[in-house]
All heavy atoms as an XYZ file, in Angstrom:
1005
protein
N      97.828     11.651    108.138
C      97.497     11.952    109.500
C      98.504     12.852    110.168
O      98.216     13.418    111.197
C      97.377     10.662    110.277
C      96.106      9.894    110.023
S      94.733     10.960    110.256
C      93.649      9.976    111.155
N      99.662     13.001    109.584
C     100.714     13.810    110.239
C     100.337     15.283    110.313
O     100.823     15.974    111.177
C     102.033     13.657    109.486
C     102.662     12.311    109.736
C     103.948     12.203    109.000
N     104.604     10.982    109.406
C     105.802     10.911    109.922
N     106.504     12.011    110.064
N     106.316      9.775    110.272
N      99.554     15.750    109.394
C      99.238     17.173    109.360
C      97.808     17.455    109.814
O      97.297     18.572    109.594
C      99.491     17.718    107.934
C     100.911     17.548    107.590
C     101.417     16.638    106.717
C     102.019     18.266    108.102
N     102.766     16.738    106.648
C     103.163     17.757    107.485
C     102.140     19.318    109.026
C     104.437     18.236    107.787
C     103.412     19.771    109.302
C     104.545     19.248    108.656
N      97.181     16.502    110.451
C      95.802     16.686    110.896
C      95.662     17.806    111.920
O      94.739     18.613    111.855
C      95.267     15.364    111.489
C      93.811     15.380    111.929
C      92.896     15.625    110.732
C      93.446     14.067    112.602
N      96.605     17.878    112.878
C      96.532     18.956    113.879
C      96.717     20.324    113.259
O      96.040     21.300    113.637
C      97.583     18.717    114.972
N      97.611     20.446    112.279
C      97.813     21.736    111.614
C      96.587     22.131    110.789
O      96.155     23.292    110.840
C      99.054     21.664    110.719
N      96.000     21.181    110.091
C      94.849     21.463    109.279
C      93.665     21.842    110.147
O      92.924     22.803    109.859
C      94.483     20.265    108.368
C      93.147     20.418    107.716
C      95.581     20.070    107.320
N      93.467     21.128    111.266
C      92.366     21.475    112.155
C      92.559     22.842    112.781
O      91.580     23.580    112.972
C      92.154     20.388    113.197
O      93.255     20.325    114.075
N      93.787     23.188    113.125
C      94.060     24.531    113.667
C      93.766     25.609    112.669
O      93.215     26.652    113.019
N      94.166     25.418    111.414
C      93.916     26.403    110.360
C      92.418     26.556    110.098
O      91.912     27.652    110.004
C      94.669     26.002    109.068
C      96.175     26.173    109.299
C      94.183     26.837    107.896
C      97.042     25.576    108.185
N      91.692     25.432    110.055
C      90.254     25.490    109.849
C      89.534     26.161    110.992
O      88.562     26.890    110.794
C      89.718     24.077    109.597
C      90.082     23.444    108.267
C      89.548     22.042    108.181
C      89.596     24.311    107.108
N      90.016     25.935    112.221
C      89.402     26.607    113.348
C      89.648     28.119    113.317
O      88.740     28.913    113.621
C      89.921     26.047    114.683
C      89.283     26.664    115.890
C      88.027     26.273    116.263
C      89.909     27.680    116.610
C      87.399     26.847    117.370
C      89.292     28.267    117.688
C      88.033     27.849    118.076
N      90.829     28.511    112.898
C      91.128     29.962    112.779
C      90.236     30.594    111.709
O      89.713     31.682    111.927
C      92.614     30.148    112.455
N      90.019     29.897    110.619
C      89.137     30.416    109.569
C      87.700     30.484    110.087
O      87.000     31.484    109.863
C      89.207     29.538    108.299
C      88.114     29.839    107.310
C      90.577     29.693    107.636
N      87.268     29.471    110.845
C      85.944     29.477    111.421
C      85.758     30.643    112.399
O      84.747     31.343    112.396
C      85.661     28.145    112.105
C      84.345     28.008    112.883
C      83.183     27.998    111.881
C      84.344     26.774    113.724
N      86.763     30.857    113.220
C      86.681     31.880    114.265
C      86.779     33.277    113.679
O      85.995     34.160    114.068
C      87.803     31.700    115.306
C      87.860     32.650    116.443
C      86.671     32.456    117.343
C      89.137     32.460    117.212
N      87.715     33.509    112.759
C      87.963     34.854    112.301
C      87.211     35.283    111.071
O      87.080     36.491    110.803
C      89.473     35.043    112.051
C      90.279     34.952    113.320
S      92.017     35.374    113.098
C      92.587     33.964    112.191
N      86.654     34.345    110.307
C      86.006     34.721    109.045
C      84.570     34.238    109.026
O      83.662     35.045    108.842
C      86.784     34.168    107.812
C      88.173     34.800    107.774
C      86.002     34.445    106.543
C      89.085     34.226    106.756
N      84.299     32.955    109.224
C      82.957     32.423    109.049
C      81.992     32.952    110.134
O      80.927     33.410    109.804
C      82.992     30.866    109.063
C      81.604     30.273    109.047
C      83.807     30.369    107.893
N      82.387     32.846    111.388
C      81.529     33.302    112.463
C      81.211     34.796    112.340
O      80.023     35.183    112.448
C      82.142     32.962    113.820
C      81.164     33.116    114.972
O      80.024     32.624    114.823
O      81.535     33.701    115.988
N      82.176     35.696    112.120
C      81.832     37.117    111.939
C      80.960     37.389    110.694
O      80.116     38.268    110.708
C      83.171     37.815    111.835
C      84.132     36.929    112.541
C      83.632     35.578    112.252
N      81.163     36.608    109.631
C      80.320     36.800    108.443
C      78.896     36.439    108.745
O      77.941     37.133    108.317
C      80.830     35.977    107.266
C      82.003     36.562    106.477
C      82.462     35.596    105.410
C      81.592     37.888    105.861
N      78.663     35.330    109.459
C      77.326     34.952    109.798
C      76.688     35.963    110.748
O      75.515     36.288    110.642
C      77.323     33.512    110.433
C      77.721     32.494    109.393
C      75.955     33.156    111.017
C      77.932     31.085    109.935
N      77.487     36.467    111.673
C      76.991     37.418    112.658
C      76.787     38.821    112.052
O      76.130     39.658    112.666
C      77.949     37.510    113.840
N      77.380     39.077    110.954
C      77.283     40.439    110.329
C      78.202     41.432    111.033
O      77.912     42.594    111.133
N      79.362     40.939    111.505
C      80.343     41.803    112.193
C      81.634     41.813    111.384
O      82.504     41.009    111.607
C      80.576     41.290    113.593
N      81.726     42.703    110.451
C      82.907     42.783    109.579
C      84.040     43.503    110.313
O      84.258     44.693    110.117
C      82.570     43.469    108.279
N      84.752     42.796    111.136
C      85.820     43.412    111.948
C      86.988     43.886    111.113
O      87.726     44.787    111.502
C      86.293     42.412    113.027
C      86.884     41.185    112.462
C      86.232     40.032    112.165
C      88.234     40.962    112.118
N      87.095     39.107    111.639
C      88.359     39.642    111.597
C      89.397     41.737    112.169
C      89.543     39.097    111.149
C      90.579     41.191    111.734
C      90.634     39.902    111.240
N      87.221     43.262    109.977
C      88.359     43.613    109.136
C      88.181     44.998    108.476
O      89.143     45.561    107.990
C      88.600     42.560    108.079
C      87.354     42.146    107.338
C      86.771     42.790    106.298
C      86.525     41.043    107.672
N      85.630     42.126    105.922
C      85.430     41.075    106.752
C      86.552     40.067    108.619
C      84.439     40.109    106.784
C      85.545     39.116    108.660
C      84.516     39.142    107.743
N      86.973     45.524    108.505
C      86.737     46.853    107.956
C      87.173     47.987    108.890
O      87.289     49.111    108.459
C      85.251     47.011    107.605
N      87.428     47.659    110.132
C      87.811     48.645    111.128
C      89.233     48.329    111.653
O      89.400     47.430    112.457
C      86.824     48.674    112.288
C      85.471     49.105    111.836
C      84.535     49.350    112.979
O      85.018     49.756    114.059
O      83.318     49.191    112.793
N      90.247     49.028    111.144
C      91.641     48.729    111.563
C      91.901     48.897    113.066
O      92.820     48.300    113.609
C      92.480     49.723    110.762
C      91.635     50.161    109.632
C      90.204     50.050    110.112
N      91.091     49.658    113.760
C      91.282     49.824    115.200
C      90.981     48.578    116.022
O      91.361     48.461    117.128
N      90.287     47.629    115.387
C      89.928     46.390    116.072
C      90.957     45.264    115.880
O      90.868     44.233    116.516
C      88.559     45.861    115.588
C      87.374     46.698    115.992
C      86.108     46.115    115.389
C      87.230     46.725    117.505
N      91.887     45.452    114.951
C      92.793     44.365    114.597
C      93.629     43.913    115.808
O      93.732     42.706    116.063
C      93.701     44.761    113.449
C      92.929     44.892    112.170
C      91.589     44.861    111.984
C      93.494     45.101    110.889
N      91.288     45.047    110.662
C      92.414     45.204    109.968
C      94.797     45.273    110.395
C      92.623     45.421    108.610
C      94.995     45.468    109.044
C      93.923     45.515    108.177
N      94.252     44.833    116.512
C      95.095     44.420    117.649
C      94.268     43.880    118.808
O      94.611     42.829    119.362
C      95.978     45.593    118.110
C      96.867     45.195    119.246
C      97.962     44.368    119.070
C      96.567     45.632    120.550
C      98.771     43.992    120.116
C      97.357     45.251    121.607
C      98.468     44.431    121.410
N      93.174     44.541    119.247
C      92.403     43.971    120.344
C      91.830     42.585    120.042
O      91.713     41.758    120.940
C      91.257     44.977    120.550
C      91.754     46.234    119.988
C      92.672     45.871    118.851
N      91.519     42.320    118.805
C      90.989     41.000    118.469
C      92.107     39.980    118.311
O      91.881     38.769    118.506
C      90.136     41.060    117.199
C      88.803     41.711    117.352
C      88.116     41.864    116.014
C      87.910     40.949    118.299
N      93.305     40.422    117.928
C      94.413     39.481    117.749
C      95.035     39.079    119.078
O      95.585     37.985    119.207
C      95.488     40.105    116.854
N      94.959     39.936    120.079
C      95.599     39.665    121.346
C      95.087     38.357    122.025
O      95.924     37.549    122.488
C      95.460     40.855    122.314
C      96.199     40.707    123.570
C      97.592     40.764    123.564
C      95.544     40.487    124.749
C      98.313     40.618    124.752
C      96.237     40.352    125.940
C      97.644     40.401    125.932
N      93.795     38.090    122.098
C      93.345     36.839    122.717
C      93.740     35.606    121.902
O      93.711     34.480    122.421
C      91.825     36.948    122.793
C      91.488     38.338    122.534
C      92.653     38.956    121.814
N      94.092     35.784    120.667
C      94.445     34.657    119.807
C      95.856     34.169    120.054
O      96.187     33.026    119.694
C      94.300     35.045    118.310
C      92.914     35.331    117.881
S      91.886     33.863    117.919
C      92.620     32.970    116.579
N      96.714     34.984    120.639
C      98.142     34.612    120.795
C      98.348     33.338    121.603
O      99.083     32.459    121.148
C      98.927     35.760    121.353
C      99.015     36.994    120.446
C      99.789     38.118    121.126
C      99.644     36.629    119.126
N      97.712     33.163    122.788
C      97.918     31.885    123.490
C      97.427     30.674    122.716
O      98.064     29.615    122.693
C      97.121     32.051    124.809
C      96.912     33.486    124.935
C      96.914     34.088    123.545
N      96.261     30.843    122.031
C      95.752     29.715    121.262
C      96.686     29.381    120.093
O      96.883     28.216    119.775
C      94.350     30.027    120.735
C      93.882     28.901    119.857
C      93.423     27.698    120.271
C      93.890     28.900    118.419
N      93.118     26.929    119.163
C      93.405     27.656    118.035
C      94.273     29.803    117.470
C      93.300     27.295    116.698
C      94.156     29.454    116.154
C      93.675     28.222    115.758
N      97.236     30.417    119.445
C      98.160     30.179    118.331
C      99.398     29.389    118.811
O      99.878     28.518    118.116
C      98.569     31.482    117.690
C      97.514     32.143    116.838
C      97.996     33.518    116.367
C      97.164     31.270    115.639
N      99.882     29.719    120.013
C     101.022     28.979    120.554
C     100.653     27.515    120.825
O     101.383     26.599    120.459
C     101.513     29.650    121.828
N      99.496     27.288    121.418
C      99.061     25.912    121.688
C      98.833     25.166    120.388
O      99.220     24.006    120.240
C      97.797     25.934    122.554
C      98.114     26.453    123.949
C      97.150     24.546    122.622
C      96.897     26.713    124.796
N      98.185     25.809    119.415
C      97.895     25.154    118.138
C      99.207     24.849    117.404
O      99.334     23.795    116.749
C      97.011     26.044    117.262
N     100.187     25.711    117.504
C     101.467     25.452    116.855
C     102.186     24.272    117.472
O     102.740     23.437    116.769
C     102.365     26.688    116.906
N     102.160     24.177    118.824
C     102.806     23.054    119.501
C     102.074     21.756    119.132
O     102.711     20.732    118.890
C     102.837     23.267    121.040
C     103.199     22.011    121.758
C     103.799     24.393    121.366
N     100.749     21.788    119.103
C      99.966     20.574    118.764
C     100.245     20.152    117.319
O     100.358     18.989    116.998
C      98.504     20.793    118.967
C      98.095     20.987    120.388
S      98.536     19.596    121.456
C      99.561     20.446    122.647
N     100.361     21.131    116.400
C     100.678     20.815    115.005
C     102.079     20.224    114.888
O     102.303     19.272    114.149
C     100.557     22.064    114.156
N     103.027     20.772    115.640
C     104.399     20.239    115.637
C     104.443     18.817    116.187
O     105.065     17.931    115.601
C     105.320     21.162    116.412
C     106.715     20.678    116.547
C     107.620     20.546    115.532
C     107.363     20.260    117.722
N     108.804     20.071    116.014
C     108.678     19.876    117.360
C     106.976     20.160    119.048
C     109.562     19.415    118.299
C     107.900     19.721    119.977
C     109.166     19.317    119.593
N     103.758     18.588    117.330
C     103.724     17.244    117.891
C     102.956     16.284    116.997
O     103.327     15.108    116.887
C     103.078     17.259    119.282
C     103.905     17.955    120.378
C     103.087     18.027    121.645
C     105.212     17.199    120.614
N     101.896     16.746    116.354
C     101.113     15.934    115.460
C     101.910     15.513    114.246
O     101.767     14.403    113.772
N     102.760     16.408    113.760
C     103.583     16.030    112.588
C     104.683     15.063    112.975
O     105.183     14.313    112.139
C     104.182     17.269    111.959
O     105.135     17.873    112.807
N     105.075     15.041    114.258
C     106.107     14.127    114.691
C     105.571     12.722    115.056
O     106.322     11.759    115.089
C     106.830     14.692    115.942
N     104.261     12.622    115.283
C     103.709     11.297    115.657
C     103.419     10.472    114.397
O     103.157     11.000    113.339
C     102.422     11.492    116.452
O     101.369     11.955    115.604
N     103.506      9.203    114.594
C     103.273      8.320    113.459
C     102.006      7.456    113.633
O     101.690      6.635    112.796
C     104.480      7.367    113.254
C     104.783      6.574    114.507
O     104.268      6.883    115.557
O     105.578      5.592    114.375
N     101.258      7.678    114.691
C     100.030      6.948    114.930
C      98.843      7.880    114.738
O      98.848      9.028    115.118
C     100.028      6.367    116.338
C     101.145      5.387    116.509
C     101.019      4.640    117.754
N     102.138      3.715    117.822
C     102.225      2.735    118.642
N     101.252      2.507    119.486
N     103.266      1.961    118.651
N      97.807      7.327    114.170
C      96.589      8.139    113.880
C      95.915      8.583    115.155
O      95.353      9.681    115.173
C      95.644      7.387    112.976
C      95.019      6.194    113.629
C      95.493      4.931    113.660
C      93.801      6.203    114.343
N      94.619      4.107    114.363
C      93.587      4.861    114.782
C      92.852      7.178    114.651
C      92.474      4.527    115.543
C      91.742      6.811    115.415
C      91.557      5.482    115.834
N      95.934      7.779    116.223
C      95.268      8.153    117.445
C      95.943      9.363    118.088
O      95.288     10.292    118.551
C      95.218      7.004    118.433
C      94.519      7.255    119.754
C      93.059      7.596    119.514
C      94.650      6.065    120.663
N      97.274      9.369    118.038
C      98.010     10.515    118.593
C      97.720     11.800    117.811
O      97.483     12.860    118.388
C      99.509     10.269    118.594
C      99.909      9.132    119.429
N     101.082      8.433    119.270
C      99.310      8.499    120.488
C     101.190      7.492    120.150
N     100.100      7.486    120.899
N      97.710     11.685    116.492
C      97.410     12.838    115.642
C      95.991     13.363    115.870
O      95.760     14.553    115.962
C      97.628     12.501    114.191
N      95.061     12.419    116.037
C      93.663     12.801    116.306
C      93.522     13.466    117.654
O      92.858     14.516    117.772
C      92.768     11.577    116.200
C      91.255     11.832    116.426
C      90.750     12.745    115.320
C      90.524     10.523    116.480
N      94.145     12.958    118.686
C      94.076     13.552    119.996
C      94.713     14.950    120.020
O      94.166     15.891    120.622
C      94.753     12.690    121.056
C      93.909     11.490    121.553
C      94.743     10.585    122.432
C      92.690     11.955    122.267
N      95.865     15.089    119.328
C      96.500     16.410    119.297
C      95.688     17.411    118.545
O      95.645     18.614    118.903
C      97.914     16.275    118.712
C      98.892     15.472    119.580
C     100.166     15.234    118.818
C      99.173     16.220    120.877
N      95.012     17.012    117.449
C      94.181     17.953    116.725
C      92.952     18.320    117.530
O      92.546     19.498    117.532
C      93.778     17.376    115.400
O      92.933     16.257    115.550
N      92.410     17.385    118.281
C      91.274     17.729    119.143
C      91.692     18.655    120.316
O      90.930     19.526    120.702
C      90.637     16.459    119.718
C      89.836     15.633    118.678
C      89.371     14.333    119.283
C      88.655     16.435    118.117
N      92.907     18.456    120.829
C      93.386     19.361    121.866
C      93.548     20.770    121.283
O      93.221     21.770    121.953
C      94.731     18.866    122.460
C      95.418     19.932    123.256
C      94.518     17.631    123.287
N      94.039     20.879    120.085
C      94.164     22.193    119.424
C      92.820     22.829    119.278
O      92.666     24.022    119.544
C      94.796     21.996    118.043
O      94.807     23.180    117.342
N      91.794     22.079    118.910
C      90.464     22.643    118.790
C      89.863     23.002    120.144
O      89.219     24.041    120.311
C      89.531     21.658    118.077
C      89.808     21.480    116.588
C      88.883     20.371    116.049
C      89.607     22.729    115.813
N      90.094     22.136    121.140
C      89.572     22.397    122.493
C      90.175     23.610    123.128
O      89.535     24.358    123.876
C      89.738     21.185    123.356
N      91.457     23.882    122.831
C      92.127     25.036    123.410
C      91.575     26.341    122.813
O      91.803     27.417    123.372
C      93.615     24.963    123.160
N      90.800     26.261    121.752
C      90.215     27.453    121.159
C      89.027     28.002    121.912
O      88.464     29.010    121.499
N      88.619     27.350    123.016
C      87.465     27.833    123.750
C      87.734     29.199    124.402
O      86.842     30.062    124.420
C      87.002     26.786    124.785
C      87.881     26.740    126.001
C      85.560     27.052    125.210
N      88.943     29.418    124.857
C      89.252     30.700    125.504
C      89.296     31.855    124.492
O      88.603     32.862    124.672
C      90.557     30.606    126.311
C      90.321     29.621    127.489
C      90.977     31.946    126.851
C      91.574     29.223    128.208
N      90.061     31.757    123.417
C      90.010     32.888    122.484
C      88.667     33.005    121.795
O      88.234     34.100    121.467
C      91.111     32.577    121.464
C      91.412     31.158    121.600
C      91.095     30.791    122.994
N      87.963     31.871    121.629
C      86.593     31.984    121.060
C      85.657     32.753    121.934
O      84.851     33.545    121.438
N      85.775     32.592    123.245
C      84.949     33.302    124.197
C      85.285     34.798    124.164
O      84.391     35.655    124.047
C      85.154     32.749    125.620
C      84.424     33.464    126.671
C      83.041     33.330    126.776
C      85.070     34.311    127.572
C      82.335     33.987    127.782
C      84.381     34.973    128.550
C      83.015     34.810    128.660
N      86.579     35.144    124.209
C      86.974     36.540    124.170
C      86.634     37.180    122.841
O      86.241     38.341    122.750
C      88.464     36.712    124.499
C      88.751     36.564    125.938
C      89.544     35.535    126.387
C      88.245     37.456    126.868
C      89.832     35.372    127.726
C      88.504     37.309    128.198
C      89.304     36.254    128.653
N      86.814     36.412    121.766
C      86.534     36.930    120.414
C      85.054     37.278    120.329
O      84.704     38.340    119.806
C      86.888     35.847    119.411
C      86.821     36.269    117.996
C      85.728     36.184    117.180
C      87.859     36.826    117.226
N      86.026     36.679    115.929
C      87.327     37.051    115.942
C      89.174     37.131    117.478
C      88.070     37.586    114.907
C      89.924     37.663    116.410
C      89.386     37.890    115.184
N      84.161     36.422    120.840
C      82.737     36.693    120.803
C      82.381     37.924    121.630
O      81.600     38.769    121.211
C      81.960     35.464    121.340
O      82.289     34.348    120.526
C      80.475     35.672    121.250
N      82.996     38.045    122.824
C      82.719     39.241    123.651
C      83.159     40.506    122.999
O      82.467     41.522    122.991
C      83.409     39.083    125.006
C      82.773     38.082    125.979
C      83.620     37.996    127.235
C      81.355     38.471    126.308
N      84.383     40.486    122.419
C      84.909     41.704    121.788
C      84.115     42.088    120.546
O      83.862     43.262    120.293
C      86.390     41.503    121.441
C      87.345     41.481    122.624
C      88.736     41.111    122.165
C      87.365     42.826    123.335
N      83.736     41.080    119.746
C      82.910     41.405    118.558
C      81.563     41.947    118.975
O      81.055     42.883    118.329
C      82.758     40.145    117.686
C      83.860     39.850    116.687
C      83.482     38.630    115.882
C      84.152     41.019    115.802
N      80.937     41.398    119.995
C      79.659     41.906    120.441
C      79.783     43.308    121.010
O      78.876     44.130    120.820
C      79.025     40.964    121.477
C      77.639     41.401    121.875
C      76.583     41.279    120.983
C      77.409     41.948    123.124
C      75.309     41.696    121.335
C      76.148     42.375    123.482
C      75.064     42.225    122.580
N      80.916     43.590    121.650
C      81.138     44.922    122.187
C      81.319     45.948    121.048
O      80.838     47.064    121.105
C      82.366     44.937    123.103
C      82.536     46.241    123.838
O      81.531     46.842    124.212
O      83.690     46.684    124.001
N      82.042     45.550    119.975
C      82.277     46.429    118.856
C      81.071     46.550    117.931
O      80.803     47.573    117.342
C      83.495     45.996    118.045
N      80.308     45.442    117.824
C      79.153     45.420    116.951
C      77.931     44.940    117.796
O      77.581     43.745    117.755
C      79.355     44.453    115.767
C      80.526     44.813    114.903
C      81.758     44.203    115.099
C      80.398     45.737    113.896
C      82.836     44.515    114.288
C      81.474     46.048    113.084
C      82.686     45.461    113.300
N      77.304     45.814    118.539
C      76.227     45.403    119.429
C      75.000     44.810    118.685
O      74.256     44.029    119.264
C      75.781     46.662    120.167
C      76.783     47.696    119.827
C      77.593     47.221    118.653
N      74.838     45.174    117.433
C      73.701     44.668    116.693
C      73.920     43.280    116.094
O      73.037     42.630    115.596
C      73.311     45.637    115.560
C      74.289     45.688    114.402
C      75.532     46.532    114.653
O      75.586     47.224    115.712
O      76.438     46.518    113.837
N      75.146     42.776    116.217
C      75.467     41.456    115.667
C      75.001     40.353    116.606
O      74.911     40.536    117.810
C      76.957     41.325    115.416
O      77.664     41.261    116.636
N      74.720     39.210    116.024
C      74.295     38.038    116.825
C      75.114     36.864    116.357
O      74.862     36.220    115.350
C      72.833     37.767    116.608
N      76.175     36.566    117.088
C      77.088     35.484    116.735
C      76.431     34.111    117.043
O      75.877     33.908    118.120
C      78.354     35.601    117.551
O      79.178     34.466    117.334
N      76.502     33.168    116.086
C      75.985     31.844    116.349
C      76.917     31.024    117.289
O      76.557     29.939    117.703
C      75.882     31.222    115.007
C      76.862     31.939    114.184
C      76.947     33.326    114.723
N      78.065     31.570    117.565
C      79.072     30.955    118.446
C      79.472     29.550    118.017
O      79.595     28.636    118.836
C      78.570     30.959    119.906
C      78.395     32.359    120.426
C      77.968     32.378    121.869
O      77.720     31.364    122.470
N      77.920     33.554    122.420
N      79.696     29.399    116.728
C      80.166     28.107    116.184
C      81.509     27.711    116.746
O      81.724     26.512    117.082
C      80.183     28.162    114.659
C      78.844     28.238    113.953
C      79.055     28.408    112.459
C      78.036     27.014    114.243
N      82.476     28.650    116.878
C      83.788     28.209    117.432
C      83.674     27.676    118.862
O      84.377     26.741    119.232
C      84.614     29.492    117.366
C      83.972     30.342    116.356
C      82.515     30.024    116.413
N      82.784     28.261    119.659
C      82.621     27.765    121.019
C      82.057     26.369    121.024
O      82.522     25.498    121.815
C      81.696     28.708    121.808
C      82.253     30.088    122.035
S      83.601     30.077    123.189
C      82.719     29.818    124.688
N      81.096     26.084    120.162
C      80.486     24.747    120.107
C      81.533     23.746    119.616
O      81.629     22.648    120.184
C      79.296     24.772    119.173
N      82.307     24.106    118.621
C      83.349     23.193    118.111
C      84.393     22.919    119.224
O      84.778     21.760    119.430
C      84.029     23.790    116.856
C      85.289     23.038    116.482
C      83.076     23.821    115.696
N      84.791     23.930    119.943
C      85.788     23.742    121.001
C      85.256     22.866    122.144
O      85.980     22.001    122.638
C      86.210     25.096    121.573
O      86.931     25.825    120.613
N      84.021     23.095    122.531
C      83.463     22.301    123.615
C      83.269     20.853    123.228
O      83.541     19.943    124.001
C      82.136     22.929    124.087
C      82.278     24.283    124.789
C      80.896     24.852    125.103
C      83.115     24.158    126.037
N      82.817     20.594    122.008
C      82.674     19.218    121.519
C      84.040     18.542    121.411
O      84.193     17.372    121.811
C      81.937     19.204    120.179
C      80.460     19.617    120.387
C      82.004     17.833    119.519
C      79.692     19.880    119.124
N      85.031     19.269    120.920
C      86.381     18.695    120.807
C      86.950     18.428    122.178
O      87.620     17.393    122.404
C      87.309     19.620    120.035
N      86.714     19.310    123.143
C      87.192     19.071    124.521
C      86.567     17.864    125.143
O      87.239     17.062    125.816
N      85.249     17.680    124.927
C      84.579     16.472    125.464
C      85.125     15.230    124.801
O      85.328     14.211    125.475
C      83.092     16.596    125.219
N      85.399     15.297    123.492
C      85.961     14.130    122.804
C      87.366     13.797    123.298
O      87.722     12.638    123.445
C      85.965     14.368    121.301
N      88.157     14.834    123.590
C      89.526     14.605    124.116
C      89.446     13.898    125.480
O      90.218     12.975    125.731
C      90.299     15.926    124.215
C      91.513     15.798    125.110
C      90.717     16.407    122.855
N      88.542     14.361    126.315
C      88.436     13.730    127.637
C      88.052     12.274    127.536
O      88.681     11.405    128.144
C      87.435     14.536    128.507
C      87.990     15.906    128.850
C      87.059     13.759    129.767
C      86.993     16.834    129.489
N      87.054     11.976    126.701
C      86.613     10.589    126.574
C      87.663      9.733    125.866
O      88.007      8.637    126.371
C      85.265     10.540    125.804
C      84.868      9.125    125.453
C      84.168     11.191    126.618
N      88.213     10.211    124.764
C      89.230      9.444    124.035
C      90.481      9.280    124.826
O      91.125      8.228    124.771
C      89.500     10.104    122.678
C      88.383      9.966    121.689
S      88.758     10.770    120.140
C      90.170      9.846    119.608
N      90.853     10.285    125.590
C      92.076     10.186    126.422
C      91.913      9.138    127.527
O      92.798      8.345    127.783
N      90.713      9.115    128.096
C      90.456      8.108    129.152
C      90.428      6.682    128.570
O      90.989      5.756    129.142
C      89.145      8.419    129.860
N      89.809      6.559    127.405
C      89.729      5.249    126.778
C      91.118      4.791    126.325
O      91.504      3.620    126.563
C      88.727      5.259    125.567
C      88.875      4.038    124.738
C      87.313      5.444    126.072
N      91.881      5.663    125.716
C      93.242      5.306    125.244
C      94.145      4.983    126.424
O      94.915      4.017    126.377
C      93.823      6.432    124.428
N      94.036      5.743    127.513
C      94.857      5.491    128.697
C      94.512      4.148    129.341
O      95.384      3.394    129.753
N      93.209      3.863    129.427
C      92.841      2.557    130.021
C      93.218      1.406    129.120
O      93.579      0.329    129.628
C      91.351      2.552    130.333
O      90.577      2.690    129.163
N      93.150      1.567    127.822
C      93.597      0.486    126.897
C      95.073      0.204    127.060
O      95.496     -0.949    127.072
C      93.243      0.839    125.456
S      91.538      0.773    125.046
N      95.863      1.272    127.169
C      97.314      1.105    127.357
C      97.587      0.408    128.684
O      98.415     -0.497    128.776
C      98.032      2.466    127.278
C      99.486      2.347    127.771
C      98.001      2.972    125.856
N      96.891      0.822    129.739
C      97.072      0.230    131.041
C      96.702     -1.261    131.038
O      97.437     -2.101    131.584
C      96.273      0.973    132.093
N      95.591     -1.595    130.400
C      95.200     -3.002    130.312
C      96.170     -3.826    129.476
O      96.424     -4.966    129.800
C      93.767     -3.099    129.772
C      92.644     -2.659    130.685
C      91.319     -2.667    129.945
C      92.594     -3.530    131.910
N      96.661     -3.256    128.401
C      97.619     -3.940    127.539
C      98.919     -4.230    128.298
O      99.449     -5.331    128.250
C      97.894     -3.136    126.288
C      98.676     -3.910    125.262
C      98.892     -3.133    123.954
N      97.643     -2.545    123.497
C      97.552     -1.280    123.057
N      98.583     -0.514    123.020
N      96.417     -0.811    122.641
N      99.391     -3.249    129.052
C     100.624     -3.449    129.816
C     100.410     -4.432    130.963
O     101.295     -5.220    131.259
C     101.113     -2.103    130.377
C     101.714     -1.243    129.286
C     102.295     -0.014    129.851
N     102.843      0.818    128.768
C     103.343      1.993    128.926
N     103.361      2.541    130.134
N     103.790      2.670    127.888
N      99.248     -4.395    131.561
C      98.937     -5.352    132.651
C      98.868     -6.771    132.093
O      99.396     -7.706    132.716
C      97.609     -4.980    133.296
C      97.157     -5.848    134.508
C      98.168     -5.726    135.628
C      95.774     -5.417    134.943
N      98.269     -6.957    130.932
C      98.183     -8.301    130.353
C      99.574     -8.794    129.925
O      99.880     -9.990    130.043
C      97.219     -8.344    129.195
O      97.697     -7.577    128.103
N     100.408     -7.908    129.422
C     101.783     -8.316    129.041
C     102.584     -8.662    130.264
O     103.419     -9.607    130.248
C     102.478     -7.195    128.284
C     102.048     -7.079    126.856
C     102.790     -5.967    126.137
C     102.345     -5.795    124.702
N     103.076     -4.756    124.009
N     102.385     -7.945    131.369
C     103.090     -8.265    132.620
C     102.641     -9.629    133.154
O     103.480    -10.356    133.691
C     102.872     -7.167    133.648
N     101.388     -9.942    133.041
C     100.910    -11.261    133.520
C     101.426    -12.384    132.626
O     101.717    -13.467    133.134
C      99.399    -11.285    133.528
C      98.822    -10.477    134.681
C      97.362    -10.652    134.752
N      96.831     -9.835    135.866
C      95.587     -9.600    136.060
N      94.670    -10.115    135.211
N      95.195     -8.848    137.066
N     101.521    -12.160    131.340
C     102.053    -13.175    130.428
C     103.543    -13.427    130.633
O     104.055    -14.515    130.430
C     101.781    -12.812    128.978
C     100.315    -12.871    128.514
C     100.193    -12.354    127.120
C      99.761    -14.270    128.634
N     104.256    -12.355    131.040
C     105.728    -12.462    131.258
C     106.028    -13.293    132.499
O     107.136    -13.813    132.640
C     106.340    -11.076    131.350
N     105.120    -13.409    133.420
C     105.367    -14.170    134.647
C     105.389    -15.591    134.365
O     105.533    -16.524    134.208
C     104.313    -13.886    135.699
C     104.380    -12.527    136.253
C     103.373    -12.370    137.341
N     103.155    -10.963    137.594
C     102.258    -10.527    138.432
N     101.525    -11.342    139.113
N     102.115     -9.255    138.633
């Protein structure tokens, strides 16, 4: 579980940069002029994914690793959106299935629900321990 956030970040990058353009028929790697404009929106996500992978490797609980990997996936919604716009601008005939956007939105929804459940469980556990200590 220590490397779950890193693995999910790598798989999301492969989904965003290789699988989605292949399905859409937008071979961006064939045009070197697109490399920098497409890489620029990825920089903030790469920083977030690297921090989540680092924190995930430092955690020893599976819930923490799962939440951090989901945060890494959810943070991909912004570069996924820009990536889709730039690819459609460069390849107007392409039709992206927008798999990275769907993955990011589902992961974001899961983070919100799991974060709320985990937070309430911790609060209830501390409250019950405080009552037992009295």
